[in-house]
Backbone bond lengths (Angstrom), bond angles and torsions (degrees), N, CA, C in turn:
res aa  C-N    CA-C-N  psi(-1)  N-CA   C-N-CA  omega(-1)  CA-C   N-CA-C  phi
1 X - - - 1.461 - - 1.517 109.92 -
2 X 1.355 116.99 136.90 1.442 121.11 -178.05 1.540 109.85 -97.41
3 X 1.344 114.06 150.03 1.454 119.46 -179.40 1.549 108.32 -130.72
4 X 1.317 114.84 133.69 1.475 119.96 173.73 1.530 106.90 -101.30
5 X 1.295 116.29 105.47 1.440 122.59 -172.18 1.518 112.30 -71.67
6 X 1.367 116.18 -24.97 1.498 119.03 175.85 1.492 112.14 -65.10
7 X 1.369 116.16 -41.74 1.440 121.80 179.20 1.503 108.45 -68.00
8 X 1.295 118.82 -38.60 1.471 121.71 -179.99 1.497 110.71 -62.76
9 X 1.370 116.23 -45.23 1.491 117.78 177.85 1.509 111.67 -63.42
10 X 1.351 116.16 -38.79 1.483 119.69 178.88 1.503 111.87 -61.99
11 X 1.335 116.37 -40.43 1.486 121.52 178.06 1.536 110.66 -61.03
12 X 1.329 115.42 -41.95 1.448 120.89 -177.90 1.567 110.16 -65.28
13 X 1.368 114.13 -43.00 1.478 118.41 177.21 1.494 112.47 -61.94
14 X 1.308 116.89 -45.09 1.462 121.38 -179.74 1.549 111.25 -64.15
15 X 1.332 115.32 -38.79 1.484 121.00 177.44 1.526 110.29 -61.21
16 X 1.340 115.18 -45.53 1.454 118.54 178.46 1.555 110.84 -63.65
17 X 1.328 115.72 -38.58 1.468 119.68 178.46 1.524 110.49 -60.80
18 X 1.338 117.49 -44.34 1.443 121.57 178.87 1.486 113.36 -61.55
19 X 1.379 114.72 -44.34 1.472 120.28 178.04 1.508 110.70 -58.79
20 X 1.345 114.16 -49.32 1.495 118.14 -179.26 1.505 113.33 -65.27
21 X 1.344 116.02 -30.38 1.478 119.23 177.54 1.472 111.46 -63.19
22 X 1.340 116.64 -47.90 1.500 119.61 178.34 1.522 109.98 -66.34
23 X 1.319 117.10 -37.02 1.475 118.86 178.09 1.520 111.06 -62.68
24 X 1.336 116.22 -38.95 1.463 119.21 -179.18 1.540 111.63 -69.20
25 X 1.338 114.18 -33.58 1.506 118.23 176.15 1.525 111.88 -64.28
26 X 1.322 114.01 -42.48 1.449 120.95 -177.67 1.507 113.51 -71.52
27 X 1.319 115.04 -43.70 1.468 119.31 -174.18 1.531 114.23 -92.97
28 X 1.369 114.44 -22.80 1.468 120.32 -174.37 1.538 112.00 53.88
29 X 1.320 113.95 31.98 1.493 119.72 -179.81 1.504 108.84 -85.59
30 X 1.305 115.76 124.97 1.467 123.28 -175.58 1.541 110.59 -62.58
31 X 1.296 117.84 -35.33 1.474 121.66 -177.76 1.528 109.17 -70.85
32 X 1.312 116.46 -41.37 1.501 119.48 176.98 1.487 110.82 -63.68
33 X 1.347 117.20 -38.91 1.488 121.55 178.68 1.500 109.93 -64.59
34 X 1.321 119.13 -41.63 1.470 120.66 -178.51 1.513 110.14 -68.56
35 X 1.347 116.77 -41.23 1.436 120.80 178.04 1.515 112.39 -61.53
36 X 1.338 114.42 -39.82 1.494 120.40 178.51 1.537 109.58 -64.92
37 X 1.326 117.48 -43.65 1.475 120.10 -179.62 1.499 110.46 -63.88
38 X 1.342 118.21 -41.73 1.480 121.81 178.31 1.518 112.35 -65.23
39 X 1.312 116.85 -39.75 1.465 121.06 178.46 1.515 110.20 -66.26
40 X 1.332 115.87 -42.96 1.451 119.45 179.31 1.547 110.68 -64.82
41 X 1.302 117.03 -38.91 1.480 120.93 178.12 1.527 108.76 -65.10
42 X 1.309 117.30 -41.69 1.484 119.57 -179.67 1.530 110.32 -67.67
43 X 1.355 117.78 -35.31 1.465 119.67 175.11 1.521 114.14 -60.70
44 X 1.348 113.01 -44.36 1.503 118.83 179.01 1.495 109.15 -63.89
45 X 1.362 116.63 -45.46 1.459 120.94 178.55 1.483 112.77 -59.60
46 X 1.327 116.97 -41.09 1.483 122.01 179.22 1.516 109.83 -63.13
47 X 1.303 115.68 -38.19 1.495 119.29 -179.20 1.531 112.43 -68.52
48 X 1.317 115.49 -44.66 1.472 118.70 -176.02 1.528 114.59 -86.21
49 X 1.325 117.17 -25.29 1.435 120.11 -176.85 1.508 113.65 -117.73
50 X 1.341 113.00 26.24 1.514 118.83 -176.21 1.532 112.15 -57.78
51 X 1.324 117.44 -38.93 1.457 121.94 -177.18 1.532 111.44 -62.52
52 X 1.365 114.09 -41.08 1.479 119.43 179.07 1.524 111.24 -69.58
53 X 1.352 116.51 -43.43 1.444 120.73 177.54 1.541 109.69 -61.86
54 X 1.345 117.82 -44.47 1.467 121.32 -179.50 1.518 109.99 -62.18
55 X 1.335 116.94 -39.50 1.472 119.21 -178.16 1.527 109.81 -65.51
56 X 1.331 118.59 -37.94 1.459 122.76 177.06 1.543 110.04 -64.01
57 X 1.324 114.58 -46.31 1.499 118.69 178.46 1.542 110.19 -62.47
58 X 1.262 116.69 -38.10 1.457 124.41 -176.00 1.569 107.24 -61.81
59 X 1.296 116.51 -40.73 1.464 119.38 -171.71 1.484 113.31 -91.69
60 X 1.360 117.25 -26.05 1.457 118.40 -167.98 1.530 113.19 -121.30
61 X 1.324 120.15 1.59 1.478 120.12 177.71 1.479 110.40 -136.71
62 X 1.364 115.58 178.00 1.488 122.12 178.68 1.547 109.99 -100.25
63 X 1.320 115.65 5.52 1.455 116.55 -179.95 1.518 110.52 -66.35
64 X 1.301 116.69 -43.60 1.442 123.36 175.73 1.513 106.38 -121.78
65 X 1.321 117.19 127.50 1.481 119.89 -173.38 1.508 111.77 -112.35
66 X 1.293 114.10 159.70 1.454 122.44 168.91 1.513 106.06 -118.69
67 X 1.320 117.35 136.61 1.461 119.53 178.22 1.507 109.76 -143.50
68 X 1.349 116.90 124.30 1.479 124.42 172.07 1.542 110.07 54.07
69 X 1.348 117.13 39.78 1.439 120.78 177.15 1.536 114.15 87.42
70 X 1.298 118.37 -0.83 1.462 121.01 178.97 1.547 111.26 -94.62
71 X 1.328 115.26 148.78 1.439 120.85 174.14 1.516 106.83 -133.33
72 X 1.310 118.66 148.44 1.469 122.68 176.71 1.516 110.87 -80.67
73 X 1.357 114.60 136.76 1.455 119.21 177.46 1.530 108.37 -75.96
74 X 1.327 115.24 176.94 1.444 121.08 -176.31 1.550 112.20 -63.10
75 X 1.351 117.26 -33.70 1.471 120.19 178.83 1.516 113.21 -78.98
76 X 1.365 116.86 -10.89 1.481 124.07 175.78 1.512 111.62 74.99
77 X 1.342 122.64 -2.33 1.448 123.15 -178.81 1.524 112.75 -105.66
78 X 1.363 115.93 8.14 1.457 122.83 179.50 1.508 109.06 -132.15
79 X 1.313 115.89 130.29 1.473 122.73 172.81 1.480 109.76 -97.92
80 X 1.320 119.06 124.74 1.461 123.71 -173.82 1.503 109.40 -103.89
81 X 1.351 117.51 143.93 1.456 121.75 178.81 1.547 106.79 -149.26
82 X 1.331 115.02 166.16 1.474 122.07 -179.96 1.513 108.94 -100.97
83 X 1.295 117.19 139.87 1.456 119.67 -177.50 1.548 107.43 -142.26
84 X 1.364 114.47 101.50 1.453 121.27 178.29 1.508 114.74 48.85
85 X 1.336 113.07 48.76 1.448 120.80 177.23 1.538 114.19 83.37
86 X 1.326 116.97 -4.23 1.470 120.73 177.36 1.528 108.81 -109.54
87 X 1.308 115.73 172.27 1.438 122.53 -178.54 1.513 110.88 -103.03
88 X 1.294 117.96 131.02 1.440 122.57 177.35 1.495 111.62 -114.57
89 X 1.299 118.44 151.48 1.445 124.17 177.54 1.482 111.28 -134.31
90 X 1.337 116.52 138.32 1.439 122.35 -179.16 1.522 110.88 -120.42
91 X 1.294 117.31 139.85 1.464 121.43 172.08 1.529 109.87 -133.78
92 X 1.304 117.40 156.12 1.459 120.21 -176.82 1.528 108.69 -148.36
93 X 1.310 112.49 161.81 1.508 117.97 -178.68 1.512 108.37 -146.61
94 X 1.317 115.85 145.73 1.461 123.41 173.42 1.521 108.22 -88.04
95 X 1.382 115.08 129.64 1.458 118.07 179.97 1.544 107.94 -98.53
96 X 1.300 114.83 108.68 1.475 120.02 -178.86 1.529 110.17 -88.05
97 X 1.337 116.09 95.51 1.451 120.03 -179.26 1.535 111.43 -153.24
98 X 1.321 116.30 154.64 1.450 122.81 172.25 1.527 111.30 -112.31
99 X 1.336 116.09 8.18 1.465 121.38 -173.00 1.515 112.30 -105.96
100 X 1.311 120.53 8.28 1.427 118.84 -172.22 1.537 111.97 -68.69
101 X 1.362 117.54 -24.78 1.453 119.86 177.43 1.529 111.88 -69.99
102 X 1.339 113.40 -21.30 1.502 118.51 -178.91 1.524 110.80 -96.48
103 X 1.327 117.27 13.33 1.445 120.16 -176.17 1.500 114.20 -62.59
104 X 1.292 117.02 127.32 1.481 122.58 178.11 1.485 110.12 -71.41
105 X 1.396 115.76 114.63 1.475 117.65 -177.81 1.510 114.78 -61.47
106 X 1.346 114.08 -33.30 1.488 116.65 -178.72 1.516 109.34 -68.83
107 X 1.348 117.81 -39.06 1.435 120.73 -179.76 1.563 109.56 -70.31
108 X 1.333 115.81 -34.57 1.463 118.76 176.40 1.534 112.28 -64.89
109 X 1.271 115.34 -42.94 1.471 120.41 176.66 1.502 110.53 -62.44
110 X 1.290 117.40 -37.80 1.478 119.56 178.01 1.550 110.46 -67.44
111 X 1.348 114.03 -37.73 1.450 118.30 -179.89 1.537 110.98 -67.45
112 X 1.350 116.17 -40.68 1.479 120.58 177.76 1.559 109.90 -64.55
113 X 1.321 115.65 -40.13 1.443 119.12 178.22 1.547 115.93 -64.95
114 X 1.317 112.21 -24.20 1.509 117.52 -178.38 1.516 113.45 -85.28
115 X 1.350 116.08 -4.88 1.462 120.60 -177.37 1.507 109.22 -112.02
116 X 1.353 116.56 125.49 1.448 121.24 -174.51 1.503 114.35 -110.77
117 X 1.350 117.01 27.74 1.444 121.82 176.94 1.539 107.97 -135.57
118 X 1.324 118.31 160.18 1.484 118.33 -176.36 1.535 114.10 -70.12
119 X 1.313 113.86 137.09 1.461 121.11 172.92 1.494 107.90 -159.39
120 X 1.337 116.79 161.59 1.435 120.81 175.05 1.509 111.45 -149.58
121 X 1.300 116.70 158.02 1.469 124.04 175.96 1.503 108.45 -102.22
122 X 1.326 116.68 133.67 1.498 121.18 -178.37 1.520 108.04 -123.30
123 X 1.334 116.22 132.70 1.466 122.06 172.86 1.509 111.71 -106.19
124 X 1.294 115.32 124.85 1.499 118.96 -179.36 1.524 109.44 -114.64
125 X 1.333 115.69 123.16 1.480 121.58 -179.09 1.527 108.66 -105.52
126 X 1.297 118.04 127.27 1.459 122.77 -175.40 1.536 112.33 -129.88
127 X 1.300 118.61 127.77 1.456 122.18 175.98 1.553 108.04 -70.44
128 X 1.282 114.76 138.32 1.461 121.04 -177.66 1.553 109.08 -98.87
129 X 1.315 116.19 144.85 1.458 121.94 -179.81 1.565 108.62 -63.97
130 X 1.354 118.09 111.99 1.443 121.93 -174.30 1.533 113.40 -61.89
131 X 1.362 113.07 -38.88 1.490 118.06 -176.24 1.547 108.96 -63.39
132 X 1.332 116.06 -43.46 1.466 118.73 -176.91 1.553 109.69 -68.44
133 X 1.344 116.32 -39.25 1.434 119.66 178.30 1.522 113.12 -61.28
134 X 1.335 115.64 -43.76 1.482 120.61 179.49 1.506 110.05 -65.14
135 X 1.332 118.75 -41.08 1.478 122.63 179.80 1.526 109.03 -62.12
136 X 1.313 117.53 -42.78 1.462 120.68 178.10 1.517 112.27 -64.49
137 X 1.297 116.84 -41.80 1.471 121.60 178.78 1.537 110.92 -66.00
138 X 1.329 117.05 -38.91 1.450 119.96 -179.85 1.510 108.87 -69.07
139 X 1.324 118.11 -40.45 1.504 121.12 173.65 1.510 111.28 -57.59
140 X 1.316 115.44 -48.34 1.496 121.36 -179.66 1.512 110.15 -61.46
141 X 1.337 117.16 -41.06 1.500 120.44 178.55 1.527 110.50 -64.49
142 X 1.352 118.79 -43.66 1.460 122.09 178.54 1.524 112.01 -58.76
143 X 1.326 115.44 -40.91 1.458 120.18 -178.73 1.539 111.58 -65.20
144 X 1.341 113.20 -41.23 1.497 117.98 177.65 1.524 111.05 -65.69
145 X 1.353 116.27 -38.37 1.456 121.27 -178.57 1.525 109.07 -67.09
146 X 1.334 119.08 -39.94 1.453 122.74 178.92 1.493 109.95 -64.24
147 X 1.352 116.06 -44.73 1.477 118.93 179.18 1.525 110.67 -63.07
148 X 1.316 116.50 -38.47 1.485 121.28 -178.72 1.542 109.75 -66.68
149 X 1.312 116.81 -39.12 1.435 119.28 -179.29 1.543 114.09 -68.23
150 X 1.324 115.75 -18.92 1.460 120.62 -179.41 1.533 112.65 -91.10
151 X 1.330 115.55 -6.06 1.457 120.33 180.00 1.527 110.56 -89.08
152 X 1.282 115.35 132.84 1.444 120.32 -179.93 1.515 108.68 -76.90
153 X 1.385 116.63 110.74 1.442 122.18 -176.08 1.536 112.58 -62.71
154 X 1.328 115.78 -23.84 1.480 119.52 -176.87 1.531 112.71 -84.19
155 X 1.330 115.87 -8.58 1.444 119.34 -178.58 1.541 109.06 -90.06
156 X 1.337 116.11 116.77 1.455 122.15 -177.74 1.522 111.80 -59.37
157 X 1.331 116.39 -30.27 1.452 119.66 -176.37 1.556 111.42 -66.28
158 X 1.333 115.57 -26.86 1.414 119.93 -175.87 1.568 113.82 -95.47
159 X 1.309 115.39 -0.69 1.454 121.26 -174.22 1.503 109.28 -61.31
160 X 1.295 119.47 -45.90 1.468 124.39 -177.56 1.550 109.70 -61.07
161 X 1.312 116.28 -44.61 1.463 119.19 -177.65 1.543 108.63 -71.19
162 X 1.273 119.15 -35.46 1.445 123.72 -179.68 1.540 110.22 -65.21
163 X 1.309 116.97 -44.84 1.463 121.73 178.59 1.547 110.48 -64.48
164 X 1.317 115.34 -39.29 1.452 119.49 179.26 1.550 112.29 -64.96
165 X 1.369 114.57 -40.09 1.460 119.04 176.85 1.552 111.31 -64.64
166 X 1.340 114.70 -43.17 1.488 118.19 178.41 1.541 111.81 -59.07
167 X 1.328 115.51 -40.97 1.442 121.78 178.90 1.523 111.36 -63.40
168 X 1.356 115.08 -43.16 1.491 120.32 178.84 1.526 110.31 -63.01
169 X 1.323 116.97 -42.73 1.477 122.29 -179.25 1.513 108.78 -62.88
170 X 1.341 118.65 -42.76 1.451 123.47 178.26 1.549 110.63 -60.60
171 X 1.345 116.54 -43.25 1.460 121.77 -178.74 1.502 110.23 -66.36
172 X 1.416 116.93 -40.36 1.446 119.66 179.44 1.551 110.79 -65.25
173 X 1.323 116.73 -40.46 1.451 121.40 178.93 1.513 110.27 -63.70
174 X 1.331 116.20 -37.77 1.479 120.28 177.61 1.526 110.10 -65.71
175 X 1.318 117.40 -41.16 1.473 121.14 178.80 1.524 111.07 -62.24
176 X 1.357 114.16 -46.23 1.474 119.17 -179.81 1.522 110.87 -59.64
177 X 1.341 114.68 -42.52 1.488 120.64 -176.93 1.542 109.47 -65.00
178 X 1.379 117.37 -41.40 1.449 121.75 -179.30 1.498 110.26 -64.50
179 X 1.346 116.83 -46.84 1.468 120.60 -179.08 1.521 111.77 -64.80
180 X 1.340 114.87 -43.23 1.475 118.97 -179.30 1.521 111.44 -65.84
181 X 1.276 117.36 -26.13 1.488 120.35 -177.37 1.533 113.77 -85.41
182 X 1.349 115.26 0.31 1.461 118.35 174.48 1.494 114.60 119.38
183 X 1.315 120.12 -2.98 1.420 123.13 -179.78 1.586 108.43 -77.66
184 X 1.277 117.09 111.68 1.430 122.78 -174.61 1.541 111.33 -86.58
185 X 1.326 117.82 115.63 1.475 119.39 179.34 1.487 110.21 -73.60
186 X 1.317 116.38 144.67 1.491 121.85 179.11 1.530 109.91 -125.93
187 X 1.315 113.97 153.43 1.426 121.96 175.20 1.529 108.42 -113.28
188 X 1.331 116.63 123.59 1.471 121.79 179.15 1.505 108.73 -106.59
189 X 1.334 114.99 125.73 1.465 120.74 178.07 1.519 109.63 -119.41
190 X 1.282 116.33 143.29 1.480 121.61 178.85 1.530 111.17 -117.23
191 X 1.306 115.45 132.70 1.449 120.63 -179.04 1.511 110.35 -127.98
192 X 1.352 117.17 150.22 1.468 121.87 171.98 1.495 105.86 -116.82
193 X 1.357 117.14 138.60 1.460 122.12 -176.14 1.520 107.68 -131.25
194 X 1.321 116.95 141.60 1.435 120.50 176.44 1.536 109.79 -145.08
195 X 1.317 115.30 153.54 1.437 121.77 -177.06 1.538 110.01 -130.70
196 X 1.360 114.58 155.12 1.460 120.15 175.59 1.535 106.32 -141.02
197 X 1.342 116.58 141.92 1.469 121.75 178.35 1.502 109.70 -122.63
198 X 1.342 115.96 136.75 1.452 122.07 -177.84 1.516 110.48 -149.87
199 X 1.289 116.67 -179.23 1.508 121.85 178.89 1.522 110.33 -84.68
200 X 1.326 118.89 -17.48 1.466 121.11 -179.01 1.516 109.79 -129.64
201 X 1.362 113.68 151.99 1.460 118.92 178.49 1.518 112.67 -62.86
202 X 1.317 116.53 -41.84 1.471 122.39 -176.64 1.560 108.82 -62.18
203 X 1.289 116.13 -47.86 1.446 119.74 -178.62 1.489 113.71 -64.71
204 X 1.344 116.25 -43.39 1.450 120.05 178.23 1.525 112.21 -62.97
205 X 1.358 116.83 -41.58 1.495 120.55 178.88 1.486 111.30 -65.99
206 X 1.342 117.06 -39.69 1.456 120.96 -179.56 1.569 110.58 -65.42
207 X 1.299 115.18 -43.30 1.496 118.56 179.76 1.543 110.58 -64.99
208 X 1.349 116.77 -43.73 1.449 119.41 178.96 1.502 112.65 -62.31
209 X 1.341 115.91 -39.84 1.475 121.94 179.10 1.523 110.75 -64.21
210 X 1.356 118.04 -43.20 1.440 120.71 176.65 1.498 112.98 -65.12
211 X 1.336 114.74 -37.67 1.464 118.80 -179.46 1.497 112.10 -65.20
212 X 1.367 119.61 -44.28 1.456 120.49 179.99 1.494 113.11 -66.69
213 X 1.325 115.73 -31.79 1.498 119.56 175.59 1.521 111.47 -67.24
214 X 1.356 115.06 -40.37 1.464 117.07 -179.77 1.568 111.08 -69.51
215 X 1.313 116.57 -43.61 1.472 120.81 -179.73 1.531 112.56 -62.59
216 X 1.324 115.24 -47.21 1.497 119.90 -179.63 1.543 110.10 -62.46
217 X 1.351 115.35 -38.86 1.469 117.51 -178.04 1.580 109.19 -65.01
218 X 1.299 116.14 -38.12 1.486 120.49 -178.65 1.536 109.29 -71.97
219 X 1.344 116.77 -40.37 1.478 120.85 -178.73 1.550 109.88 -70.54
220 X 1.272 115.53 -38.53 1.512 119.09 178.91 1.529 109.56 -63.82
221 X 1.342 116.66 -38.78 1.457 120.58 -178.88 1.551 108.64 -70.47
222 X 1.335 118.06 -34.44 1.463 121.82 178.66 1.460 115.06 -75.15
223 X 1.361 116.72 -37.45 1.439 121.61 -173.46 1.516 114.08 -107.38
224 X 1.320 117.17 -0.68 1.475 120.11 -173.54 1.512 110.93 56.05
225 X 1.326 117.62 39.82 1.457 125.17 -175.10 1.512 109.99 -101.82
226 X 1.317 114.70 175.10 1.475 121.36 175.75 1.493 106.98 -132.53
227 X 1.327 115.96 93.02 1.477 121.32 -175.70 1.535 111.24 -76.92
228 X 1.314 115.27 150.97 1.453 124.28 -178.32 1.521 109.34 -124.74
229 X 1.290 120.61 115.63 1.451 122.64 177.44 1.523 108.12 -69.05
230 X 1.323 116.41 131.35 1.481 120.89 -177.39 1.489 111.55 -84.44
231 X 1.303 116.29 147.82 1.438 122.17 -179.65 1.521 109.35 -147.70
232 X 1.335 116.99 156.08 1.434 122.21 173.86 1.548 112.28 60.68
233 X 1.358 116.15 -131.71 1.425 122.84 -175.69 1.546 112.18 -62.89
234 X 1.306 116.32 -31.10 1.483 119.05 177.33 1.500 112.71 -63.54
235 X 1.350 115.72 -41.63 1.451 120.85 177.65 1.515 111.05 -68.26
236 X 1.303 115.93 -42.36 1.525 119.74 177.96 1.496 110.19 -62.30
237 X 1.328 118.60 -40.31 1.441 121.53 -178.49 1.536 110.28 -62.72
238 X 1.348 116.16 -39.33 1.430 119.69 177.65 1.526 112.63 -65.80
239 X 1.328 115.23 -38.84 1.465 120.52 177.02 1.530 111.73 -58.81
240 X 1.333 113.75 -39.31 1.484 119.86 -179.05 1.574 110.65 -72.86
241 X 1.319 114.26 -26.16 1.516 116.39 179.52 1.532 110.50 -77.07
242 X 1.321 115.93 -35.13 1.493 118.84 -173.60 1.526 109.54 -115.79
243 X 1.310 117.66 97.15 1.425 121.37 -175.92 1.527 112.20 -70.13
244 X 1.347 118.68 -24.63 1.458 119.91 -178.26 1.480 113.11 -92.65
245 X 1.323 116.42 22.77 1.462 120.55 -172.56 1.515 112.99 -64.33
246 X 1.334 117.84 -30.93 1.503 119.82 -177.29 1.472 112.21 -72.86
247 X 1.340 117.34 -1.26 1.444 119.49 176.49 1.546 112.14 -96.89
248 X 1.360 113.96 6.67 1.476 118.35 -177.07 1.481 109.80 -64.78
């Protein structure tokens, strides 16, 4: 699903204006009336001069970033770049799956053959903070131990649950021991990236958006995954991870 954050912000501003308007009627407070008028004026200015405001933010703040020649489009889910006098657009999605190791190569080849525009799959490996992982595991272990202590060991009905909890506690202790002994846990993330080039920004963005929807639908069907289209800071973070992205 796509989100236009500019419209969302405008809705929030107008909602605040309406709330303050009724508050000013009820209270007849001159300060509330002035604040309401200023907020309404700002809402109108934001609507009509959004492109100018966005350009200022783009150049002078970290709210909207530029990286390696890329700029975020208005919908924030497309990164725009220039390519030999034409406009290019890039979109990407996170593939949420644990089945990628079991991917059928024949089916993958068929999927690749059915797509006639550029795309690529990217694997990102990230070391996880060991201290945080151990703290989470210890908390999880404590919760299981508390639950186990509340189970009546003499009740046959609870025997299955008690044995399951004991097994979970043993597994957690094993994980803590492995991590503490030097085994560094890693997080593997998979992304799909696609680009489109056209003579206009709108056309390039529309093509890239349609492409990422088609690819993720096919991958989700193949992997039983739930892909998430990246937008805003998530998309920019991926751009910074993959320097060769514009060759997709």
